Backbone as CSV, one residue per row, in Angstrom:
resi,resn,N_x,N_y,N_z,CA_x,CA_y,CA_z,C_x,C_y,C_z
1,MET,24.108,23.292,-14.176,24.753,23.188,-13.270,25.890,24.210,-13.156
2,ARG,26.464,25.159,-11.643,27.475,25.565,-12.243,28.573,25.741,-12.480
3,GLN,29.524,26.535,-13.362,30.713,26.201,-14.008,31.611,27.301,-13.359
4,ASP,30.994,28.289,-12.143,31.911,28.980,-11.899,32.530,28.770,-10.433
5,ARG,34.010,29.965,-10.635,34.503,29.469,-9.121,34.286,28.630,-7.619
6,TRP,34.682,27.775,-7.247,34.438,27.738,-5.713,34.247,28.907,-4.365
7,SER,32.841,28.598,-3.890,33.308,30.176,-3.304,34.523,29.402,-1.749
8,GLU,34.548,30.454,-0.329,35.236,29.010,0.645,34.328,28.727,1.355
9,TYR,32.766,29.645,1.494,31.765,28.144,1.777,31.777,26.943,1.221
10,GLU,31.538,27.134,0.172,31.629,25.636,-0.756,32.642,24.690,-0.703
11,ILE,33.822,25.564,-0.665,35.550,24.375,-0.322,35.374,24.232,1.502
12,LYS,34.665,24.571,2.560,35.048,24.482,3.444,33.627,22.984,3.507
13,TYR,32.068,23.516,3.226,31.371,22.497,2.911,32.167,21.065,2.978
14,LEU,32.612,21.290,1.251,32.889,20.114,0.831,33.948,19.218,1.906
15,LYS,34.986,20.200,2.354,36.191,19.406,3.608,35.735,19.047,4.425
16,GLU,34.114,19.137,4.939,33.725,18.727,6.779,32.854,17.718,5.723
17,ASN,32.460,17.895,4.817,31.581,16.449,4.639,32.039,15.293,3.574
18,TRP,32.632,15.590,2.871,33.694,14.389,2.119,33.860,13.258,2.984
19,GLY,33.557,12.171,2.379,33.746,10.639,2.838,32.365,10.477,4.092
20,LYS,31.889,11.698,4.827,30.424,11.846,5.707,29.455,11.234,4.953
21,MET,28.789,11.853,3.740,27.669,12.068,2.997,28.086,11.430,1.690
22,PRO,26.775,11.183,0.910,27.157,11.112,-0.111,27.611,11.865,-1.426
23,THR,28.187,11.424,-2.291,28.963,12.802,-3.078,27.272,13.224,-4.381
24,ALA,26.501,12.338,-4.235,25.053,13.267,-5.060,24.792,14.532,-3.739
25,LYS,24.586,13.637,-2.700,23.758,15.291,-1.777,24.603,15.965,-1.605
26,ILE,25.759,15.635,-1.425,26.637,16.881,-1.692,26.618,18.178,-2.605
27,ALA,26.369,17.237,-3.894,26.676,17.761,-5.009,25.020,18.959,-4.715
28,ALA,24.133,18.285,-4.356,22.629,18.996,-4.881,22.447,19.802,-3.386
29,ARG,23.122,20.017,-2.201,23.455,21.193,-1.647,24.017,22.236,-2.095
30,LEU,25.307,21.533,-3.081,26.075,23.095,-3.385,25.698,23.525,-4.450
31,GLY,24.587,22.763,-5.372,23.894,23.091,-7.033,25.055,23.012,-7.901
32,ARG,25.580,21.783,-7.659,26.659,21.626,-8.340,26.417,20.144,-8.773
33,ASN,27.402,19.136,-10.215,26.973,17.528,-10.311,28.163,17.285,-10.099
34,ASP,27.762,15.478,-9.558,28.768,14.613,-9.013,30.067,14.610,-9.767
35,GLN,30.494,14.915,-10.753,31.801,15.041,-11.476,32.388,16.018,-11.095
36,GLN,31.748,17.577,-10.818,32.711,18.508,-10.271,32.610,18.219,-8.803
37,ILE,31.895,17.700,-7.739,32.544,17.403,-6.666,33.433,16.459,-6.669
38,ARG,33.339,15.684,-7.415,34.635,14.853,-7.172,36.036,15.209,-7.335
39,ALA,36.098,15.653,-8.623,37.129,16.801,-9.326,37.589,17.782,-8.493
40,LYS,36.749,18.388,-7.425,37.586,19.448,-6.633,37.720,18.939,-5.327
41,ALA,37.226,17.257,-4.807,37.604,16.640,-3.836,39.248,15.907,-3.991
42,TYR,39.119,15.461,-5.372,40.558,15.104,-5.841,42.239,16.178,-6.086
43,SER,41.342,17.631,-6.467,42.383,18.275,-6.782,42.767,18.982,-5.184
44,MET,41.883,19.068,-4.311,41.804,19.393,-2.823,42.706,18.155,-1.880
45,LYS,43.192,17.165,-2.641,43.191,15.687,-1.765,42.468,15.137,-0.866
46,LEU,41.807,15.240,-0.480,40.861,15.149,0.035,40.151,13.654,0.366
47,LYS,40.527,12.622,0.944,40.548,11.667,1.190,39.217,10.953,2.032
48,ARG,38.290,9.601,1.724,36.949,9.071,2.581,38.167,8.434,3.395
49,ASP,37.353,8.249,4.742,37.467,7.285,5.672,37.836,6.002,5.304
50,THR,38.724,5.795,5.081,39.012,4.004,4.558,38.866,3.505,5.922
51,LYS,39.203,4.132,6.760,39.063,3.071,8.361,37.449,2.873,8.795
52,LYS,36.621,3.394,8.052,35.491,3.350,8.882,34.539,2.108,8.163
53,LYS,34.471,1.586,8.829,33.050,0.176,8.130,32.188,0.279,7.677
54,ASN,31.908,-0.740,6.854,30.330,-0.379,6.057,29.680,-1.297,7.122
55,LYS,28.390,-0.384,7.154,27.689,-0.913,8.598,26.831,-2.044,8.102
56,TYR,27.079,-2.460,7.364,26.682,-4.267,6.803,27.553,-5.174,7.060
57,LEU,28.503,-4.921,6.643,29.357,-6.320,7.048,29.797,-6.124,8.225
58,LEU,29.867,-7.923,8.341,29.978,-8.738,9.589,31.279,-8.491,10.146
59,GLN,30.851,-8.909,11.059,31.892,-9.359,12.164,32.320,-10.465,12.711
60,PRO,33.558,-10.873,13.072,34.234,-12.232,12.954,32.702,-13.067,13.981
61,SER,32.333,-11.941,14.863,31.467,-13.390,16.063,29.914,-13.784,15.134
62,CYS,29.883,-13.312,14.126,28.892,-13.588,13.268,29.184,-14.922,13.028
63,ARG,30.391,-15.188,12.731,30.454,-16.397,11.774,29.532,-17.656,12.401
64,GLY,29.510,-18.410,11.263,28.182,-19.268,11.851,26.535,-19.281,11.726
65,CYS,26.554,-17.537,11.758,25.174,-17.711,11.949,24.439,-17.534,10.925
66,ILE,23.193,-18.207,11.188,22.840,-18.621,9.965,21.977,-17.751,8.846
67,PHE,21.905,-16.047,9.207,21.346,-15.412,8.902,22.503,-14.782,7.756
68,LEU,23.662,-15.012,7.167,24.698,-14.896,6.526,23.738,-14.966,5.202
69,SER,24.327,-14.098,4.155,23.734,-14.087,3.026,24.868,-14.999,1.850
70,PRO,23.703,-15.935,1.948,24.673,-16.518,0.344,24.888,-15.793,-0.624
71,ILE,23.938,-14.802,-1.359,24.731,-14.350,-2.137,25.827,-13.191,-2.362
72,SER,25.905,-13.060,-0.964,27.342,-11.686,-0.850,28.694,-12.682,-0.506
73,GLY,28.381,-14.254,-0.411,29.125,-14.839,0.203,29.786,-15.250,1.471
74,GLY,28.392,-15.000,2.291,28.433,-14.707,3.530,29.009,-13.485,4.340
75,ARG,29.301,-12.478,3.458,29.693,-11.624,4.127,28.909,-10.806,4.634
76,PHE,27.348,-10.393,4.460,26.921,-9.184,4.808,25.711,-10.678,5.822
77,CYS,24.708,-9.514,6.163,23.617,-10.059,7.391,22.616,-9.882,6.738
78,ASN,21.489,-11.154,6.398,20.342,-11.077,5.570,19.157,-11.305,6.393
79,TYR,19.346,-10.692,7.791,18.004,-10.750,8.900,16.819,-10.320,8.428
80,ILE,16.823,-8.975,7.665,15.794,-7.912,7.909,15.152,-8.750,6.372
81,ALA,15.460,-9.611,5.651,15.242,-10.226,4.201,14.426,-11.785,4.824
82,ILE,14.620,-12.351,5.209,14.462,-13.461,5.729,13.044,-13.405,6.928
83,MET,13.333,-11.984,7.946,12.608,-12.157,8.425,11.228,-11.462,8.518
84,GLY,11.739,-10.177,7.972,11.001,-9.340,7.009,10.878,-8.032,8.401
85,LYS,11.149,-7.598,9.316,11.208,-6.656,10.334,13.335,-6.049,10.830
86,PRO,12.790,-5.561,11.098,14.593,-5.254,11.460,15.122,-5.647,12.519
87,ARG,16.278,-5.916,13.125,16.609,-7.234,14.115,17.046,-6.152,15.241
88,GLY,17.396,-4.763,15.189,17.263,-4.246,16.429,18.818,-3.825,17.200
89,CYS,19.430,-4.119,16.002,20.202,-3.859,16.536,21.671,-3.504,15.075
90,SER,22.581,-2.852,15.354,23.475,-2.468,14.092,24.449,-4.545,14.304
91,VAL,24.755,-4.263,12.809,25.624,-5.454,12.623,26.697,-5.607,13.201
92,LEU,27.096,-4.230,13.512,28.261,-4.153,14.022,28.661,-4.584,15.231
93,GLU,27.429,-4.251,16.460,27.297,-4.589,17.364,26.359,-5.724,18.139
94,CYS,26.442,-6.244,16.803,25.300,-7.456,16.934,25.483,-8.770,17.837
95,ASP,24.805,-8.881,18.591,25.105,-10.140,19.804,23.778,-11.060,19.444
96,LYS,23.147,-11.369,18.496,21.994,-12.132,17.966,22.476,-13.347,17.081
97,ARG,23.531,-13.538,17.108,23.966,-14.707,16.364,23.497,-15.869,16.807
98,VAL,22.509,-16.563,15.381,21.778,-17.607,15.318,22.573,-18.620,15.006
99,THR,22.914,-19.806,15.680,23.384,-21.354,14.642,21.963,-22.124,14.372
100,LYS,22.401,-23.510,13.503,20.796,-24.564,13.546,20.887,-25.170,14.614
101,SER,21.865,-25.368,15.120,21.870,-25.711,16.793,20.848,-24.625,17.627
102,ASN,20.653,-23.756,17.688,20.049,-23.183,18.667,19.185,-21.917,18.269
103,ALA,18.430,-22.508,16.933,17.474,-21.395,16.318,16.159,-22.333,16.481
104,PRO,14.955,-21.370,16.565,13.824,-21.434,17.113,13.199,-22.899,15.711
105,LYS,12.579,-22.997,15.613,11.999,-23.751,14.377,11.279,-22.759,13.538
106,ASN,10.747,-22.157,13.748,10.101,-20.651,12.927,11.030,-20.291,12.155
107,ILE,12.083,-19.980,12.912,13.021,-19.173,12.251,13.938,-19.769,10.624
108,LEU,13.981,-20.959,11.198,14.130,-22.628,10.215,13.518,-22.540,9.398
109,LYS,12.230,-22.401,9.362,11.220,-22.294,8.611,11.310,-21.205,7.713
110,LYS,11.346,-20.416,8.111,11.381,-19.033,7.037,12.921,-19.014,6.159
111,LEU,13.923,-19.298,7.191,15.331,-19.288,6.237,15.056,-20.198,5.431
112,LYS,14.843,-21.709,5.386,14.271,-22.606,4.374,13.845,-21.922,3.499
113,ARG,12.411,-21.411,3.351,11.762,-20.711,2.361,12.491,-19.752,1.319
114,SER,13.318,-18.874,2.311,13.780,-18.144,1.456,14.976,-18.757,0.620
115,GLU,15.613,-19.651,1.531,16.950,-20.261,0.387,15.922,-20.885,-0.817
116,ASP,14.755,-21.569,-0.572,14.354,-22.134,-1.787,14.230,-21.355,-2.650
117,SER,13.911,-20.018,-2.806,13.426,-18.803,-3.179,14.553,-18.134,-4.043
118,PHE,15.725,-18.671,-4.027,16.832,-18.468,-4.762,17.216,-19.178,-5.839
């Protein structure tokens, strides 16, 4: 890995992509290792966007949904693991909440099978 000084291009690239891309991708693009990237970001006082929501964290409207993952304590959607296909929406914009009272029987059977496998 490179040990030399940081070029203006590298500094600009790091500023533009810190918090938007994984550290490993930035490191690969710049030909440096992860630790060098983190150290430079720290020395530049760059902050990751802490307001950015995790794309898998559930929204308040998801409470009561049968697809809440028991492993995560009900914080993540487990639809793909249970159904074997994407849901077709982002968890942040999900409007497909399914409760035990309104779930089709085939979904309840798949849910039961997935719970038995834990």
